[in-house]
N, C-alpha and C positions, 0 to 999 in steps of 0.2 A: 848661520844653522837656519836648517828647511825645516819651517813648521808645518805641520802633521796635521791633516784635519780627519778627525771619524765620524761615522754615521752615530756615533751613538746619539739617543735621546737629551733632550736638556733635564735637568732636575725637575722642571717646572711641569714637564710631560710626564717622565716617567713615575713619579711618584705621585703623580694624581689619580686617583682613583675611581674620580667620575669618568677619565677619560675611557678606561677599561668596561665601565659599565654602558657607558654609549657606544662603545665597539661591540659588545656583547647584545646589546639592544640592535642595533643594525644588522646584525648577523641575524638577529632573530628574526627580524622583520624583512628577512630577503625576499623580493617578490617572487611569487609562484605564477608559474605558465597556466594558462585558462584553454580549454578543450580549443582544437583548431576546425571543429566539425561546427559550429556556428557563433557568430560575432555576440558577445556579451559585453555590453558598456554598463547596463544596471540592474540589479538585482534586488528583491524584496525578500525578506523572509517574515512570514507570520507565525509566531512563538506563543503557543499558550502554555506555562510554565504551571498550570494544574494539570495538564493532561499527563497520565501513562506514567511513561520514564521519562520527564521532560524535566523537572525540577525548576527552581526560584534561580539558577545561575546559569540559566541554557541563553537564555537572550545574552548576556556578556560574554559567554563562549563564543555566540556565533558571529559576537562584533569582531572577537579577537582571531578568529579563523579568518574572517571577509577580507580585514588589514592587510593578508596575506596576497591578496589578489588584485589586478590591475583593474577593479571595476567600481563605479559606483555602488553603493548600500547601503540599505535603509532596513532596519532591523524594528518591526513592529511587535509587542508585547498585548495580546488578545485579553480583552475584557469581555467577561459571559455574557454581559447586556450588550454590547456592542461588537460582537464577532461578528453576525451578517452585515451590517453598513462599514466594517474594517477590512472585511472580505472585497467589497465593492468600491472601496477607497483605493487599495491596493493594486486591483485589475485598473481604476481607472487614472492611476500613474504611469501606465505604461511601461511597464517591466520587461527585459527581454527575459528575465527566466522569474517565476515566483514560487519560490521554497517554502513549504508548510511544513511546521515541526509542530504536529500536534495530533488529536484522536483521529481515529480512523474515518467519524461522521466529517470533519472539519476539511480533511484532505478529500473525501468524496465532494462535500461542498464546494470547494475550491475549483476542483476537475470539472463540475458539472457546468459550476457559472462560466467559467472562462471557454470551455467548448472548444470544436477542431480551428476555432478562428481566435481564438485568444493568444495570450501570452505562452512561453514554455511552464508548462507545472512539475515542480519536483517536489514529491510528496517524502518528504524524511518519515523514519519510524518513529513516532512517537506515544503511540498508540499502545493497546493490548494486543490486538490479533497481530495488526500491520502488515494485512495481506497483501496491499498494493506496494508498501516500501519493498517487503521483502523479494514481492513479483518483479521487481524493476530493477533493486540492487544488490541485493541476495545478502543482505545484512541486517543485525538490529542494533545495529551502533550507528548512529545519526550521525556524528561527524566525519566519520569513514563514508556514508553514503553522500555529504556535501562535499567534500574532496572529489570524491568519483565520481559527480556530477561536475563538477566544475573543471575539472583535468581532461575527464576522460567523452563525455557526456554529448550525447548527437539528438537530435530530435526524434522522437518515437510516436507515431502513432496509436493511439489505443483506444482497441474498441470494447464494447461494455455491451450491458442491457439497460432497458428501463422497468420500472415495478412502480404502479402509483405515484408517476412521479418522481421518482428517486433512483438516481443513478447508479450501476454498479458497475466495477470493473474486474473483479477476481471470479465471483463466486457466488450462487443463491441457492441455498436451501429450502425447500418447501415440504414440509409435511411434519410429524411428529419425529421422527431422527432426525431434525434441523438440530434435536439437543444432543448429536452424538458431536456438533463441530467443537463446542467446549471440552467433551471427553477428551478432544483428539490434540487440540491443545495443551491440554495438562497431562499428556503422555507426552507429548513432544518436549516438555519442558522440566521432566522427570517428575513430576508431582503425580505419583502414581494413586496414592488415596484420594485424592482430589477426581481422578481420571473414573475410578472407581464408582462413586458418588452420582459424577455425572452419567456413566454409563446405566447406572439401575434407576436416575430419574426417566431416562429416555427409553426404556424399557417399559417402565409404568406406563408410559404415554403411549408406545407403542400398540398398533392396531383397533385403537379407539376411532378410527375414522379414514379410511382409505379415501385417496382422491383419484379426481377423472380430470383429464388432460386430452389437449387438440395440439398437433404439431403441424403450423402451418396448413390449417384446415383440413386437416386427415382427421378421421372418426374417432372417437375418445374413445381412450383406452385407460383402466385402473392401475393406480399402482400405491404403493406406501408413500414412495418419496421422491419427489423429483430435484436432479440436480442441475443447474444451469451453469455451465463452465465457459468461460471468456477464451477466445484464441491463445491468449497471450499466455496461459499459463494451463489450457489442456494438453496435455501428450499425445491427442488421437487429431488433433488440426494443425496442420502446418499454413493453412491462410483464413484470413478473418470470413468464412463464407458463414458463419452463423454461431450462435450460441451450441454448446454441445449440451443437449439434453439426455439426463442420463436418468432412466427412469429405474428405481430401487425396488423390489418387491419380494421380500422375505415374507415365505407362507406362516412361520411359526417364530416361537421365541428361539430356539436354537439356531435356525436359520439368520435371525437376527444378530446373535453372538457372532456366528461367522464371520457375518457381512461385514461388522464391526470391527471384527480383528483383520478382515482384507483391506477395509480402508485405513489401517492405522498403519500396515506393515509391508502390504505388497500391492500389485496390481489391481485394483477393485472391479476394474473391467472384466477380468476373468470368471467373476464369479456369473454361477449357471442364471442367478436371480436379477442380474443387470442387463440392459438393453440402453444400446445409448444412437444419438443419430444429432446430426447439426442440423439447427432451426432458427428461423428469421424472426417467428410469430408462435406465442405459444399460450394459449387458453389453461386455467386451471379452475376445478370446482370443487368446493369442499362442503360438508353437512354445516359446518359452523366455522368460522375464523381459522386462518391457516396459518400456525405456528412456521415461522422461517428465521432464516439466519443470513442476513446481506451481506455480503464483503465482511464477516464477522461478528456481526450486530444483530443480535436476537430482536425480534419484532413479530406481529400479528399480521396477517393479511386480511383482506375481505372475503368470505368468502366465492367470490366470483371475481378471478384477477387474470391481468393480461401481461406479457412480458414481452419488450419488443429488443430486437439486437439493433443496437448501434455500431454500425460498420466505423464511424469516425467520432469519436466520442470526444478526445482531446490530445494534445501537442505536449508528450512527454520529455522531460530531458533528462534522459539515462545512456548507460552503455550500449550498443550495439552488437550484437540481440540482446536484449534485456537478460537479466541474471536468470529470472524466472524460479526462484530456489524453491517456492510452495507448486510448484508444476504438478497439476493431478489429473 
């Protein structure tokens, strides 16, 4: 009698649930492909669990995602008292890419310290406004942005501006209408009552002190507000020739309402009270400290302030071209 052999698994393997679990785990850990646009061997991710939409589980979630990619990785949870030192330590470890899952201010600090000669920087959306991450990746989902950078990212030179020793990479709004920025963000997220409250506050502050400004040494002009927009998100600039300087000069409350609505819903450059021009050196004067919003963060600037254009501020890891979701 001829003995027949089959490929049926033995009882010891067919009935072993741990084998199925191991196979499922192996499938889940399938190695994903890194971008071909740049070599990535070592990745460092700075995570601030107390920032914006990050949360306490983010560091572990980052580690899980990075385990799917063929590169060395390190995840650092930021400590409020040591953030500056931790940024320096991360840069000194010479990563190919330094991801930042934290607030807008921390992302700006990392990009500023890295500079054009430092490692690639990838600021993930973990803050409130997330202007820079949305400009680069077009999403507020940090996990999607992380995967997009790892799988499709390429080195992108980001230009910006410098004011009072602080760099910005998207936009700076100077003057009392700087308070319109929170109203715009509230409107974008559907918080209509909050947008109305912010708008009323902005209008109460309007027309209390006009600014004087000079672009590249030209004669001074007056304006209600001056908006400086980086080439990355400006719809008017195709090349990094300077910051787009937009002077907004509504003459009364009704015009201010119209300009605010224009800025929210359409192309504000078409408004008769707006003039724009690229500039590399901008000087601004006010009667007192100047209210401003720098890359989404409100601040007060000295009554005499100078802003300069930085053609090569830092190198980002982002899809080419950047998403520029918040282009204005």
